[in-house]
ROSE-4610 file (N, C-alpha, C; in Angstrom, 1 decimal, always signed):
// ROSE-4610
residu = [M/M/M/S/S/S/R/R/R/R/R/R/A/A/A/A/A/A/E/E/E/P/P/P/V/V/V/E/E/E/L/L/L/A/A/A/R/R/R/L/L/L/R/R/R/G/G/G/W/W/W/L/L/L/R/R/R/A/A/A/A/A/A/K/K/K/G/G/G/R/R/R/R/R/R/T/T/T/F/F/F/A/A/A/A/A/A/L/L/L/A/A/A/R/R/R/R/R/R/A/A/A/D/D/D/A/A/A/R/R/R/K/K/K/L/L/L/P/P/P/V/V/V/S/S/S/V/V/V/C/C/C/T/T/T/L/L/L/R/R/R/R/R/R/S/S/S/L/L/L/D/D/D/G/G/G/R/R/R/L/L/L/P/P/P/T/T/T/L/L/L/R/R/R/T/T/T/V/V/V/Q/Q/Q/A/A/A/F/F/F/A/A/A/R/R/R/G/G/G/A/A/A/G/G/G/A/A/A/D/D/D/E/E/E/E/E/E/E/E/E/G/G/G/A/A/A/R/R/R/V/V/V/W/W/W/A/A/A/V/V/V/A/A/A/A/A/A/A/A/A/A/A/A/V/V/V/R/R/R/P/P/P/E/E/E/P/P/P/V/V/V/R/R/R/K/K/K/P/P/P/A/A/A/G/G/G/Y/Y/Y/V/V/V/P/P/P/G/G/G/R/R/R/G/G/G/I/I/I/T/T/T/T/T/T/L/L/L/A/A/A/G/G/G/L/L/L/A/A/A/A/A/A/A/A/A/V/V/V/E/E/E/K/K/K/V/V/V/R/R/R/A/A/A/A/A/A/V/V/V/V/V/V/R/R/R/A/A/A/D/D/D/P/P/P/G/G/G/S/S/S/R/R/R/E/E/E/G/G/G/Q/Q/Q/H/H/H/A/A/A/V/V/V/V/V/V/V/V/V/A/A/A/F/F/F/P/P/P/P/P/P/G/G/G/L/L/L/G/G/G/Q/Q/Q/L/L/L/R/R/R/L/L/L/D/D/D/V/V/V/R/R/R/D/D/D/G/G/G/D/D/D/C/C/C/C/C/C/G/G/G/I/I/I/G/G/G]
num = [1/1/1/2/2/2/3/3/3/4/4/4/5/5/5/6/6/6/7/7/7/8/8/8/9/9/9/10/10/10/11/11/11/12/12/12/13/13/13/14/14/14/15/15/15/16/16/16/17/17/17/18/18/18/19/19/19/20/20/20/21/21/21/22/22/22/23/23/23/24/24/24/25/25/25/26/26/26/27/27/27/28/28/28/29/29/29/30/30/30/31/31/31/32/32/32/33/33/33/34/34/34/35/35/35/36/36/36/37/37/37/38/38/38/39/39/39/40/40/40/41/41/41/42/42/42/43/43/43/44/44/44/45/45/45/46/46/46/47/47/47/48/48/48/49/49/49/50/50/50/51/51/51/52/52/52/53/53/53/54/54/54/55/55/55/56/56/56/57/57/57/58/58/58/59/59/59/60/60/60/61/61/61/62/62/62/63/63/63/64/64/64/65/65/65/66/66/66/67/67/67/68/68/68/69/69/69/70/70/70/71/71/71/72/72/72/73/73/73/74/74/74/75/75/75/76/76/76/77/77/77/78/78/78/79/79/79/80/80/80/81/81/81/82/82/82/83/83/83/84/84/84/85/85/85/86/86/86/87/87/87/88/88/88/89/89/89/90/90/90/91/91/91/92/92/92/93/93/93/94/94/94/95/95/95/96/96/96/97/97/97/98/98/98/99/99/99/100/100/100/101/101/101/102/102/102/103/103/103/104/104/104/105/105/105/106/106/106/107/107/107/108/108/108/109/109/109/110/110/110/111/111/111/112/112/112/113/113/113/114/114/114/115/115/115/116/116/116/117/117/117/118/118/118/119/119/119/120/120/120/121/121/121/122/122/122/123/123/123/124/124/124/125/125/125/126/126/126/127/127/127/128/128/128/129/129/129/130/130/130/131/131/131/132/132/132/133/133/133/134/134/134/135/135/135/136/136/136/137/137/137/138/138/138/139/139/139/140/140/140/141/141/141/142/142/142/143/143/143/144/144/144/145/145/145/146/146/146/147/147/147/148/148/148/149/149/149/150/150/150/151/151/151/152/152/152/153/153/153/154/154/154/155/155/155/156/156/156/157/157/157]
x = [-39.6/-38.5/-37.9/-36.6/-36.0/-35.5/-35.6/-35.1/-33.8/-33.0/-31.7/-31.9/-31.2/-31.3/-30.8/-31.3/-30.9/-29.4/-28.7/-27.3/-27.0/-25.9/-25.6/-25.3/-25.6/-25.4/-23.9/-23.1/-21.7/-21.1/-21.7/-21.3/-21.7/-22.9/-23.3/-22.5/-22.0/-21.1/-19.8/-19.3/-18.0/-18.2/-19.3/-19.5/-19.6/-20.3/-20.4/-19.0/-18.2/-16.8/-16.0/-16.2/-15.4/-15.9/-17.3/-17.8/-17.3/-17.3/-16.9/-15.4/-14.6/-13.2/-13.0/-13.8/-13.7/-13.9/-15.0/-15.3/-15.7/-15.2/-15.5/-14.4/-13.5/-12.4/-13.0/-12.4/-12.8/-12.1/-12.6/-11.9/-10.6/-10.4/-9.2/-8.1/-8.5/-7.6/-7.2/-8.2/-7.8/-6.8/-7.0/-6.1/-4.7/-4.7/-3.3/-2.6/-3.3/-2.7/-2.3/-3.1/-2.7/-1.5/-1.5/-0.3/+0.9/+0.8/+2.0/+2.5/+1.6/+1.9/+2.2/+2.6/+3.1/+2.0/+0.7/-0.3/-1.3/-0.7/-1.5/-2.8/-3.8/-5.2/-5.9/-6.7/-7.4/-8.6/-9.0/-10.2/-11.4/-11.5/-12.6/-12.7/-11.6/-11.6/-12.2/-11.7/-12.2/-13.7/-14.1/-15.6/-16.4/-15.9/-16.6/-16.7/-15.8/-15.7/-17.0/-17.7/-18.9/-20.2/-20.1/-21.3/-22.1/-21.8/-22.6/-22.0/-20.9/-20.2/-19.0/-18.5/-17.4/-16.1/-15.4/-14.2/-13.1/-11.9/-10.8/-10.2/-9.5/-8.8/-7.8/-7.1/-6.1/-6.8/-8.0/-8.8/-9.1/-9.6/-9.9/-8.7/-7.6/-6.3/-5.9/-6.0/-5.7/-6.6/-7.9/-8.9/-8.5/-8.2/-7.8/-6.6/-5.6/-4.3/-4.5/-5.3/-5.6/-6.4/-7.2/-8.0/-7.4/-6.2/-5.5/-6.3/-7.0/-7.7/-6.9/-7.4/-6.7/-6.8/-5.7/-5.8/-6.1/-5.6/-5.9/-7.4/-8.0/-9.5/-10.2/-9.8/-10.4/-10.3/-9.1/-9.0/-9.9/-10.1/-11.0/-12.4/-12.9/-14.2/-14.4/-13.4/-13.5/-13.6/-12.8/-12.8/-14.1/-14.8/-16.1/-17.1/-17.0/-17.9/-17.6/-16.4/-16.0/-16.5/-16.5/-17.0/-18.5/-19.2/-20.6/-21.0/-20.3/-20.6/-20.1/-18.9/-18.4/-18.1/-19.1/-18.8/-18.0/-17.3/-16.4/-17.2/-16.8/-17.6/-17.4/-18.5/-18.5/-17.8/-16.7/-15.9/-16.2/-16.5/-16.7/-15.3/-15.2/-13.9/-13.7/-12.5/-12.2/-12.1/-12.5/-12.4/-10.9/-10.7/-9.3/-8.8/-7.6/-6.9/-5.5/-5.2/-3.8/-2.8/-1.8/-0.7/+0.4/+1.5/+2.7/+3.5/+3.1/+3.9/+3.8/+3.0/+2.8/+4.0/+4.8/+6.1/+6.1/+5.2/+5.2/+3.9/+3.8/+2.5/+1.6/+2.3/+1.5/+0.9/+1.6/+1.1/+0.0/+0.1/-0.9/-2.2/-2.0/-3.2/-3.9/-3.1/-3.8/-4.5/-4.0/-4.6/-5.9/-5.8/-7.0/-8.1/-7.7/-8.7/-9.4/-8.6/-9.2/-10.2/-9.9/-10.8/-12.1/-11.9/-13.0/-13.9/-13.3/-14.1/-14.9/-14.3/-15.0/-16.2/-16.0/-17.1/-18.3/-17.9/-19.0/-19.7/-19.0/-19.6/-20.5/-20.1/-20.9/-22.2/-22.1/-23.3/-23.5/-24.0/-24.1/-25.0/-26.0/-27.0/-26.5/-25.3/-24.9/-24.8/-25.1/-25.0/-23.6/-23.3/-22.0/-21.6/-20.4/-20.0/-20.5/-21.3/-21.9/-20.9/-19.9/-18.9/-17.5/-16.6/-15.3/-14.3/-13.2/-12.1/-11.0/-10.7/-9.7/-8.4/-7.3/-6.0/-5.3/-5.0/-4.2/-2.8/-1.9/-0.5/+0.0/+1.3/+1.8/+1.7/+1.7/+1.4/+2.4/+1.7/+2.5/+2.5/+2.1/+2.1/+0.7/-0.3/-1.6/-2.5/-3.5/-4.5/-4.8/-5.3/-5.8/-7.2/-8.1/-9.5/-9.9/-10.6/-11.1/-12.6/-13.3/-14.8/-15.0/-15.9/-16.0/-16.6/-17.6/-18.4/-17.6/-17.0/-16.4/-14.9/-14.4/-13.0/-12.0/-12.6/-11.7/-10.9/-9.7/-8.8/-8.4/-8.5/-8.0/-7.3/-6.2/-5.4/-6.1/-6.1/-6.7/-5.6/-5.5/-4.7/-3.4]
y = [+12.6/+13.4/+12.9/+12.6/+12.1/+13.3/+13.1/+14.1/+13.7/+14.6/+14.3/+14.1/+13.2/+13.0/+14.2/+14.5/+15.6/+15.5/+16.5/+16.5/+17.4/+17.1/+18.0/+19.4/+20.4/+21.8/+22.1/+21.4/+21.6/+21.2/+20.2/+19.7/+20.8/+21.3/+22.4/+23.6/+23.9/+25.0/+24.8/+23.6/+23.3/+23.5/+23.0/+23.2/+24.6/+25.4/+26.9/+27.5/+27.1/+27.7/+27.3/+26.1/+25.7/+26.5/+26.7/+27.5/+28.9/+29.5/+30.9/+31.0/+30.0/+30.0/+29.9/+29.1/+28.8/+30.1/+30.8/+32.0/+31.7/+32.4/+32.2/+31.4/+30.9/+30.1/+28.7/+28.2/+26.8/+25.8/+24.6/+23.5/+23.2/+23.3/+23.1/+24.1/+25.4/+26.4/+26.1/+25.7/+25.4/+24.2/+23.2/+22.0/+22.4/+23.3/+23.8/+24.6/+25.4/+26.3/+25.4/+24.4/+23.6/+22.7/+22.3/+21.5/+22.3/+23.5/+24.4/+24.8/+24.6/+24.9/+23.6/+22.6/+21.3/+20.5/+20.6/+19.8/+19.3/+18.4/+18.0/+17.3/+17.7/+17.1/+17.1/+16.2/+16.1/+17.0/+17.4/+18.3/+17.5/+16.2/+15.4/+15.4/+15.3/+15.3/+16.6/+17.7/+19.0/+19.2/+18.7/+18.8/+17.9/+16.7/+15.9/+16.4/+17.3/+17.8/+18.7/+19.0/+19.8/+19.0/+17.7/+16.9/+16.5/+16.9/+16.6/+15.6/+14.9/+14.0/+14.7/+14.1/+14.8/+14.5/+15.5/+15.3/+15.0/+14.6/+14.4/+15.7/+15.7/+16.9/+17.4/+16.4/+16.8/+17.5/+17.0/+17.7/+19.1/+19.3/+20.7/+21.5/+21.0/+21.8/+22.1/+21.2/+21.4/+22.5/+22.4/+23.3/+24.7/+24.8/+26.1/+26.7/+25.8/+26.2/+26.7/+26.0/+26.3/+27.6/+27.9/+29.1/+30.3/+30.0/+31.1/+31.4/+30.5/+30.7/+30.3/+30.5/+30.2/+28.7/+27.9/+26.5/+26.1/+26.9/+26.6/+26.7/+27.8/+28.0/+26.8/+26.4/+25.2/+24.0/+23.8/+22.6/+22.7/+23.9/+24.0/+23.7/+24.2/+24.0/+22.5/+21.9/+20.5/+19.6/+20.0/+19.2/+19.2/+20.4/+20.5/+19.6/+19.7/+18.9/+17.4/+17.0/+15.6/+15.1/+15.9/+15.4/+15.2/+16.0/+15.9/+14.7/+14.4/+13.3/+12.0/+12.0/+10.7/+10.9/+10.9/+11.0/+9.9/+10.2/+9.2/+8.0/+6.8/+5.6/+5.4/+4.9/+4.6/+3.3/+3.3/+2.1/+1.4/+0.2/-0.6/-1.1/-1.1/-1.6/-3.1/-3.4/-4.7/-5.6/-6.9/-7.9/-8.3/-9.1/-9.5/-10.3/-10.0/-10.7/-11.0/-12.3/-12.5/-12.0/-11.4/-10.8/-11.8/-11.2/-12.0/-12.4/-11.8/-12.0/-13.4/-14.3/-15.6/-16.5/-16.8/-17.5/-18.8/-19.0/-20.2/-20.9/-22.1/-22.8/-22.1/-21.6/-20.9/-19.6/-18.9/-17.7/-18.1/-19.2/-19.7/-20.0/-20.7/-21.1/-19.9/-18.9/-17.7/-16.9/-16.9/-16.2/-17.0/-18.3/-19.1/-18.9/-18.8/-18.6/-17.2/-16.2/-14.9/-14.9/-15.6/-15.8/-16.5/-17.6/-18.4/-17.6/-16.8/-16.0/-15.0/-14.4/-13.4/-14.0/-15.3/-15.9/-16.2/-16.7/-17.0/-15.7/-14.6/-13.3/-12.8/-13.0/-12.6/-13.4/-14.7/-15.5/-16.4/-15.8/-16.5/-17.7/-17.7/-18.8/-19.9/-19.9/-21.0/-22.3/-23.4/-24.7/-25.2/-26.2/-26.8/-27.3/-27.0/-27.5/-26.7/-25.7/-24.9/-24.1/-23.5/-22.7/-23.4/-23.1/-23.6/-22.5/-22.5/-21.6/-22.5/-22.1/-22.9/-22.0/-22.5/-21.8/-22.5/-21.9/-22.5/-22.1/-23.0/-22.8/-22.9/-22.5/-22.6/-24.1/-24.2/-25.5/-26.6/-27.7/-28.9/-29.0/-27.9/-28.0/-28.3/-28.3/-28.7/-27.6/-27.9/-26.9/-27.3/-26.4/-26.6/-26.2/-27.1/-26.8/-26.8/-25.7/-25.6/-25.4/-26.4/-26.2/-25.2/-24.3/-23.1/-23.5/-24.2/-24.4/-25.4/-26.4/-27.4/-27.1/-26.2/-25.9/-27.0/-28.1/-29.2/-28.8/-29.2/-28.9/-30.2/-30.2/-31.4/-31.0/-31.7/-31.4/-32.0/-31.3/-31.8/-31.7/-32.8/-32.9/-32.2]
z = [-43.2/-42.9/-41.6/-41.5/-40.3/-39.5/-38.2/-37.3/-36.6/-36.4/-35.7/-34.2/-33.6/-32.2/-31.5/-30.3/-29.5/-29.2/-29.2/-28.9/-27.8/-27.0/-25.9/-26.4/-25.6/-25.9/-26.1/-25.3/-25.4/-26.8/-27.3/-28.7/-29.7/-29.6/-30.5/-30.3/-29.1/-28.8/-29.5/-29.5/-30.2/-31.7/-32.2/-33.7/-34.0/-33.2/-33.4/-33.4/-32.4/-32.3/-33.6/-34.1/-35.3/-36.5/-36.6/-37.8/-37.7/-36.5/-36.4/-36.7/-36.3/-36.6/-38.2/-38.8/-40.2/-41.0/-40.6/-41.3/-42.7/-43.7/-45.1/-45.8/-45.1/-45.7/-46.1/-47.1/-47.6/-46.7/-46.7/-46.0/-46.6/-47.9/-48.6/-48.1/-48.0/-47.5/-46.0/-45.2/-43.8/-43.8/-44.6/-44.6/-45.1/-46.1/-46.6/-45.5/-44.8/-43.7/-42.5/-42.2/-41.0/-41.4/-42.7/-43.1/-43.1/-43.6/-43.6/-42.2/-41.2/-39.8/-39.0/-39.7/-39.2/-38.4/-38.9/-38.3/-39.5/-40.3/-41.5/-41.2/-42.0/-41.8/-43.2/-43.4/-44.7/-44.7/-45.9/-46.2/-45.6/-45.9/-45.5/-44.0/-43.3/-41.8/-41.3/-41.8/-41.4/-41.7/-42.8/-43.1/-42.2/-41.8/-40.9/-39.5/-39.2/-37.8/-37.5/-38.5/-38.4/-38.5/-38.6/-38.9/-37.7/-36.5/-35.4/-34.4/-34.9/-34.0/-33.3/-32.3/-31.6/-32.4/-32.9/-33.6/-32.6/-33.0/-32.1/-31.7/-30.6/-30.2/-31.3/-31.9/-32.9/-34.1/-34.5/-35.6/-35.2/-34.0/-33.5/-33.5/-33.1/-33.1/-34.5/-35.4/-36.8/-37.4/-37.1/-37.6/-37.1/-35.8/-35.3/-35.9/-36.0/-36.6/-38.1/-38.8/-40.2/-40.3/-39.3/-39.3/-38.7/-38.0/-37.3/-36.0/-35.5/-34.2/-33.0/-31.8/-30.6/-30.4/-30.5/-30.3/-28.9/-27.9/-26.5/-26.2/-26.8/-26.6/-27.3/-28.4/-29.1/-28.3/-27.6/-26.8/-25.6/-25.0/-23.8/-24.2/-25.4/-25.8/-26.1/-26.8/-27.1/-25.8/-24.8/-23.5/-22.9/-22.9/-22.3/-23.1/-24.4/-25.3/-25.1/-25.0/-24.8/-23.5/-22.4/-21.1/-21.2/-22.0/-22.1/-22.9/-24.0/-24.9/-24.3/-23.7/-23.1/-21.6/-20.8/-19.3/-18.8/-17.7/-17.1/-16.7/-17.0/-16.6/-15.0/-14.5/-13.0/-12.9/-12.2/-12.0/-10.7/-10.7/-9.5/-9.0/-7.7/-7.2/-7.6/-8.0/-8.5/-7.3/-7.5/-6.4/-6.2/-5.2/-4.9/-6.1/-6.6/-7.6/-7.1/-6.9/-6.4/-7.3/-6.7/-7.5/-7.8/-8.3/-8.7/-7.4/-6.3/-5.1/-4.4/-5.0/-4.4/-4.8/-3.8/-4.1/-3.3/-2.3/-1.5/-1.5/-1.1/-1.0/+0.0/+1.1/+2.1/+1.5/+0.7/+0.0/-0.9/-1.6/-2.5/-1.7/-0.6/+0.2/+0.7/+1.2/+1.7/+0.6/-0.7/-1.8/-2.2/-2.2/-2.5/-1.5/-0.2/+0.8/+0.7/+0.3/+0.1/-1.0/-2.1/-3.2/-2.8/-2.1/-1.6/-0.7/+0.2/+1.1/+0.3/-0.7/-1.5/-2.3/-2.7/-3.5/-2.5/-1.3/-0.3/+0.1/+0.3/+0.6/-0.5/-1.8/-2.9/-3.1/-2.7/-2.9/-1.6/-0.5/+0.7/+0.7/-0.2/-0.3/-1.2/-1.6/-2.6/-1.9/-2.7/-2.2/-2.2/-1.4/-1.3/-2.7/-3.1/-4.4/-5.6/-5.3/-6.5/-7.2/-6.4/-6.9/-6.7/-7.5/-7.3/-7.7/-7.0/-7.4/-8.0/-9.2/-9.9/-10.1/-9.7/-9.8/-10.9/-12.0/-13.1/-13.0/-13.2/-13.2/-14.6/-14.9/-16.2/-16.8/-18.1/-18.7/-18.1/-17.9/-17.3/-15.8/-15.1/-13.7/-13.1/-13.9/-13.4/-12.9/-12.2/-11.6/-10.2/-9.5/-8.1/-8.0/-7.5/-7.4/-6.0/-5.6/-4.2/-4.2/-3.7/-3.5/-2.4/-2.7/-1.8/-0.4/-0.4/+0.9/+1.8/+1.3/+2.3/+2.4/+1.6/+1.7/+1.3/+0.8/+0.3/-0.9/-0.9/-2.0/-2.7/-4.0/-4.7/-5.9/-6.2/-7.4/-8.6/-9.8/-11.0/-12.1/-12.8/-14.0/-14.0]
């Protein structure tokens, strides 16, 4: 016999809220009522909303509309469950990426120097020539290669 993986309490609470809203109505009746109230949803989608996975907010709203339940309450219960199931990812700050504001060779040189300095800071023990910064231009204009340790710049192709 297989066992179901543990689920967040908030997701179980959402499923309980949906079951209570459904009452003794059939999924087909809920789908018809939601469709009549301008939020069409399939019977299968309503049935799957109780299978243990997080349904979409739209599905919860259609379920509530079809059952005559409070849509705002359903949205609140869904938001709590969604936060438990899909927590916000921890975002690392992005490194320096030169923007579109580079319009002169001096601006390009400054941007390449910032990238070079960031590479050296990230890997202070690197050997000379181990890393390179490559700046690609639109087709036909070539590339610029900068070896990080010695700062030499040479054009390529």
